[in-house]
ChimeraX commands (.cxc) that place a marker at each C-alpha (Angstrom):
marker #1 position -3.11,15.16,16.25 radius 0.5
marker #1 position -2.41,11.41,15.90 radius 0.5
marker #1 position -0.77,10.06,13.29 radius 0.5
marker #1 position -0.60,6.34,12.60 radius 0.5
marker #1 position 2.62,5.69,10.56 radius 0.5
marker #1 position 2.99,2.86,7.94 radius 0.5
marker #1 position 4.67,1.77,5.06 radius 0.5
marker #1 position 3.44,0.97,1.60 radius 0.5
marker #1 position 4.45,-1.04,-1.56 radius 0.5
marker #1 position 3.30,0.40,-4.87 radius 0.5
marker #1 position 3.25,-2.14,-7.53 radius 0.5
marker #1 position 1.82,-1.06,-11.17 radius 0.5
marker #1 position 1.34,-3.46,-13.80 radius 0.5
marker #1 position -0.08,-2.43,-17.15 radius 0.5
marker #1 position -0.73,1.08,-15.63 radius 0.5
marker #1 position -2.95,-0.21,-13.03 radius 0.5
marker #1 position -2.25,-0.27,-9.25 radius 0.5
marker #1 position -2.02,-3.33,-7.15 radius 0.5
marker #1 position -4.65,-2.91,-3.91 radius 0.5
marker #1 position -5.54,-5.14,-1.35 radius 0.5
marker #1 position -8.32,-5.35,0.92 radius 0.5
marker #1 position -8.66,-7.11,5.00 radius 0.5
marker #1 position -11.09,-9.56,5.56 radius 0.5
marker #1 position -14.38,-7.87,6.99 radius 0.5
marker #1 position -13.43,-4.39,5.26 radius 0.5
marker #1 position -15.14,-2.67,2.14 radius 0.5
marker #1 position -12.09,-0.24,1.05 radius 0.5
marker #1 position -9.35,-1.69,-0.58 radius 0.5
marker #1 position -5.32,-0.11,0.02 radius 0.5
marker #1 position -2.05,0.01,-1.17 radius 0.5
marker #1 position -0.38,-3.39,0.70 radius 0.5
marker #1 position 2.01,-2.81,3.53 radius 0.5
marker #1 position 2.48,-2.22,7.36 radius 0.5
marker #1 position 3.90,-1.10,10.71 radius 0.5
marker #1 position 7.30,-1.01,11.27 radius 0.5
marker #1 position 8.62,-3.31,14.49 radius 0.5
marker #1 position 10.40,-1.67,16.58 radius 0.5
marker #1 position 14.18,-1.25,15.22 radius 0.5
marker #1 position 13.04,-2.26,11.86 radius 0.5
marker #1 position 14.38,0.05,9.00 radius 0.5
marker #1 position 11.73,0.89,6.57 radius 0.5
marker #1 position 13.07,-1.96,3.75 radius 0.5
marker #1 position 13.14,-4.76,6.23 radius 0.5
marker #1 position 9.59,-3.96,7.69 radius 0.5
marker #1 position 8.50,-3.76,4.33 radius 0.5
marker #1 position 9.87,-6.80,3.08 radius 0.5
marker #1 position 7.85,-8.86,6.59 radius 0.5
marker #1 position 4.65,-6.73,5.92 radius 0.5
marker #1 position 4.79,-8.11,1.96 radius 0.5
marker #1 position 5.42,-11.69,2.45 radius 0.5
marker #1 position 2.46,-12.18,5.46 radius 0.5
marker #1 position 0.28,-10.12,3.39 radius 0.5
marker #1 position 0.80,-11.28,-0.03 radius 0.5
marker #1 position 3.22,-14.25,0.06 radius 0.5
marker #1 position 6.00,-13.09,-2.06 radius 0.5
marker #1 position 9.83,-11.71,-1.41 radius 0.5
marker #1 position 10.63,-8.04,-2.49 radius 0.5
marker #1 position 13.79,-8.01,-3.97 radius 0.5
marker #1 position 16.00,-5.85,-1.29 radius 0.5
marker #1 position 18.25,-4.23,-4.31 radius 0.5
marker #1 position 15.01,-2.80,-6.26 radius 0.5
marker #1 position 13.10,-0.91,-3.46 radius 0.5
marker #1 position 13.28,2.48,-4.31 radius 0.5
marker #1 position 11.62,5.68,-2.12 radius 0.5
marker #1 position 8.42,6.98,-3.91 radius 0.5
marker #1 position 6.93,9.39,-2.20 radius 0.5
marker #1 position 4.91,10.11,1.51 radius 0.5
marker #1 position 1.16,10.82,1.90 radius 0.5
marker #1 position -0.89,11.85,4.43 radius 0.5
marker #1 position -4.93,11.47,4.94 radius 0.5
marker #1 position -7.62,11.10,7.16 radius 0.5
marker #1 position -7.45,7.51,8.55 radius 0.5
marker #1 position -10.66,4.84,7.67 radius 0.5
marker #1 position -12.61,4.13,10.44 radius 0.5
marker #1 position -10.93,5.85,13.05 radius 0.5
marker #1 position -11.96,9.67,14.73 radius 0.5
marker #1 position -11.69,12.92,12.88 radius 0.5
marker #1 position -8.01,13.67,13.30 radius 0.5
marker #1 position -6.47,10.50,13.32 radius 0.5
marker #1 position -4.62,10.67,10.29 radius 0.5
marker #1 position -2.75,7.69,8.17 radius 0.5
marker #1 position 0.93,8.29,6.73 radius 0.5
marker #1 position 2.06,6.33,4.11 radius 0.5
marker #1 position 5.60,5.94,2.87 radius 0.5
marker #1 position 5.67,4.81,-0.25 radius 0.5
marker #1 position 8.09,2.27,-2.14 radius 0.5
marker #1 position 8.39,0.65,-5.74 radius 0.5
marker #1 position 9.85,-2.86,-5.51 radius 0.5
marker #1 position 10.29,-5.78,-7.45 radius 0.5
marker #1 position 9.23,-9.15,-6.27 radius 0.5
marker #1 position 10.04,-12.49,-6.64 radius 0.5
marker #1 position 7.24,-16.02,-6.45 radius 0.5
marker #1 position 3.63,-15.63,-7.13 radius 0.5
marker #1 position 1.55,-12.99,-5.44 radius 0.5
marker #1 position -1.85,-14.34,-3.03 radius 0.5
marker #1 position -3.79,-12.75,-0.52 radius 0.5
marker #1 position -2.32,-14.34,2.95 radius 0.5
marker #1 position -2.79,-13.13,6.50 radius 0.5
marker #1 position -5.68,-10.79,6.88 radius 0.5
marker #1 position -6.08,-10.01,3.38 radius 0.5
marker #1 position -9.05,-11.51,1.69 radius 0.5
marker #1 position -8.51,-10.44,-1.33 radius 0.5
marker #1 position -6.07,-8.54,-4.17 radius 0.5
marker #1 position -7.00,-6.51,-7.09 radius 0.5
marker #1 position -5.19,-4.46,-9.81 radius 0.5
marker #1 position -7.11,-0.90,-10.25 radius 0.5
marker #1 position -7.81,1.61,-12.67 radius 0.5
marker #1 position -7.78,5.45,-11.41 radius 0.5
marker #1 position -11.36,4.83,-12.23 radius 0.5
marker #1 position -11.80,2.38,-9.37 radius 0.5
marker #1 position -10.52,4.64,-7.07 radius 0.5
marker #1 position -13.92,5.39,-5.17 radius 0.5
marker #1 position -13.42,1.89,-3.93 radius 0.5
marker #1 position -10.06,2.66,-2.10 radius 0.5
marker #1 position -9.47,4.11,1.05 radius 0.5
marker #1 position -8.59,8.42,1.33 radius 0.5
marker #1 position -5.24,8.42,1.36 radius 0.5
marker #1 position -5.34,5.54,-1.46 radius 0.5
marker #1 position -7.37,8.21,-3.69 radius 0.5
marker #1 position -4.60,10.73,-2.58 radius 0.5
marker #1 position -1.73,8.13,-3.79 radius 0.5
marker #1 position -3.71,7.31,-7.12 radius 0.5
marker #1 position -4.19,10.84,-7.79 radius 0.5
marker #1 position -0.49,11.45,-7.50 radius 0.5
marker #1 position 0.30,8.32,-9.54 radius 0.5
marker #1 position -2.28,9.43,-12.44 radius 0.5
marker #1 position -0.56,12.77,-12.30 radius 0.5
marker #1 position 2.97,11.27,-12.97 radius 0.5
marker #1 position 1.55,9.48,-15.68 radius 0.5
marker #1 position 1.90,6.07,-13.70 radius 0.5
marker #1 position -1.63,5.00,-13.69 radius 0.5
marker #1 position -4.54,5.08,-16.18 radius 0.5
marker link #1:1,2 radius 0.2
marker link #1:2,3 radius 0.2
marker link #1:3,4 radius 0.2
marker link #1:4,5 radius 0.2
marker link #1:5,6 radius 0.2
marker link #1:6,7 radius 0.2
marker link #1:7,8 radius 0.2
marker link #1:8,9 radius 0.2
marker link #1:9,10 radius 0.2
marker link #1:10,11 radius 0.2
marker link #1:11,12 radius 0.2
marker link #1:12,13 radius 0.2
marker link #1:13,14 radius 0.2
marker link #1:14,15 radius 0.2
marker link #1:15,16 radius 0.2
marker link #1:16,17 radius 0.2
marker link #1:17,18 radius 0.2
marker link #1:18,19 radius 0.2
marker link #1:19,20 radius 0.2
marker link #1:20,21 radius 0.2
marker link #1:21,22 radius 0.2
marker link #1:22,23 radius 0.2
marker link #1:23,24 radius 0.2
marker link #1:24,25 radius 0.2
marker link #1:25,26 radius 0.2
marker link #1:26,27 radius 0.2
marker link #1:27,28 radius 0.2
marker link #1:28,29 radius 0.2
marker link #1:29,30 radius 0.2
marker link #1:30,31 radius 0.2
marker link #1:31,32 radius 0.2
marker link #1:32,33 radius 0.2
marker link #1:33,34 radius 0.2
marker link #1:34,35 radius 0.2
marker link #1:35,36 radius 0.2
marker link #1:36,37 radius 0.2
marker link #1:37,38 radius 0.2
marker link #1:38,39 radius 0.2
marker link #1:39,40 radius 0.2
marker link #1:40,41 radius 0.2
marker link #1:41,42 radius 0.2
marker link #1:42,43 radius 0.2
marker link #1:43,44 radius 0.2
marker link #1:44,45 radius 0.2
marker link #1:45,46 radius 0.2
marker link #1:46,47 radius 0.2
marker link #1:47,48 radius 0.2
marker link #1:48,49 radius 0.2
marker link #1:49,50 radius 0.2
marker link #1:50,51 radius 0.2
marker link #1:51,52 radius 0.2
marker link #1:52,53 radius 0.2
marker link #1:53,54 radius 0.2
marker link #1:54,55 radius 0.2
marker link #1:55,56 radius 0.2
marker link #1:56,57 radius 0.2
marker link #1:57,58 radius 0.2
marker link #1:58,59 radius 0.2
marker link #1:59,60 radius 0.2
marker link #1:60,61 radius 0.2
marker link #1:61,62 radius 0.2
marker link #1:62,63 radius 0.2
marker link #1:63,64 radius 0.2
marker link #1:64,65 radius 0.2
marker link #1:65,66 radius 0.2
marker link #1:66,67 radius 0.2
marker link #1:67,68 radius 0.2
marker link #1:68,69 radius 0.2
marker link #1:69,70 radius 0.2
marker link #1:70,71 radius 0.2
marker link #1:71,72 radius 0.2
marker link #1:72,73 radius 0.2
marker link #1:73,74 radius 0.2
marker link #1:74,75 radius 0.2
marker link #1:75,76 radius 0.2
marker link #1:76,77 radius 0.2
marker link #1:77,78 radius 0.2
marker link #1:78,79 radius 0.2
marker link #1:79,80 radius 0.2
marker link #1:80,81 radius 0.2
marker link #1:81,82 radius 0.2
marker link #1:82,83 radius 0.2
marker link #1:83,84 radius 0.2
marker link #1:84,85 radius 0.2
marker link #1:85,86 radius 0.2
marker link #1:86,87 radius 0.2
marker link #1:87,88 radius 0.2
marker link #1:88,89 radius 0.2
marker link #1:89,90 radius 0.2
marker link #1:90,91 radius 0.2
marker link #1:91,92 radius 0.2
marker link #1:92,93 radius 0.2
marker link #1:93,94 radius 0.2
marker link #1:94,95 radius 0.2
marker link #1:95,96 radius 0.2
marker link #1:96,97 radius 0.2
marker link #1:97,98 radius 0.2
marker link #1:98,99 radius 0.2
marker link #1:99,100 radius 0.2
marker link #1:100,101 radius 0.2
marker link #1:101,102 radius 0.2
marker link #1:102,103 radius 0.2
marker link #1:103,104 radius 0.2
marker link #1:104,105 radius 0.2
marker link #1:105,106 radius 0.2
marker link #1:106,107 radius 0.2
marker link #1:107,108 radius 0.2
marker link #1:108,109 radius 0.2
marker link #1:109,110 radius 0.2
marker link #1:110,111 radius 0.2
marker link #1:111,112 radius 0.2
marker link #1:112,113 radius 0.2
marker link #1:113,114 radius 0.2
marker link #1:114,115 radius 0.2
marker link #1:115,116 radius 0.2
marker link #1:116,117 radius 0.2
marker link #1:117,118 radius 0.2
marker link #1:118,119 radius 0.2
marker link #1:119,120 radius 0.2
marker link #1:120,121 radius 0.2
marker link #1:121,122 radius 0.2
marker link #1:122,123 radius 0.2
marker link #1:123,124 radius 0.2
marker link #1:124,125 radius 0.2
marker link #1:125,126 radius 0.2
marker link #1:126,127 radius 0.2
marker link #1:127,128 radius 0.2
marker link #1:128,129 radius 0.2
marker link #1:129,130 radius 0.2
marker link #1:130,131 radius 0.2
marker link #1:131,132 radius 0.2
view
């Protein structure tokens, strides 16, 4: 079984989850991306979020939240995506950049518009009373 290893930034405000949608895609996902060779999780996450959302994560606030795995969207059956999730505070103003077409705040009831792994994470966030 093949696994796509990615990092993700869980940011919640008013019990809503920040999600992004790439150009040409229908589903929303949790912002983040893949490590470059030699990068730590923190360095890669900071770089990816700067590229996608134009903000700087504050390194001292980065906190591991959990790791989640599901079938990867748009990939053959058996190719999984693994998201290692972190929470963090940020500086500047959120705005879509690079391949990101749109960013939104979603409630739990909006999860059908998200990738499968994002739906699993939203289930967990709801169970933890972080998402409504």
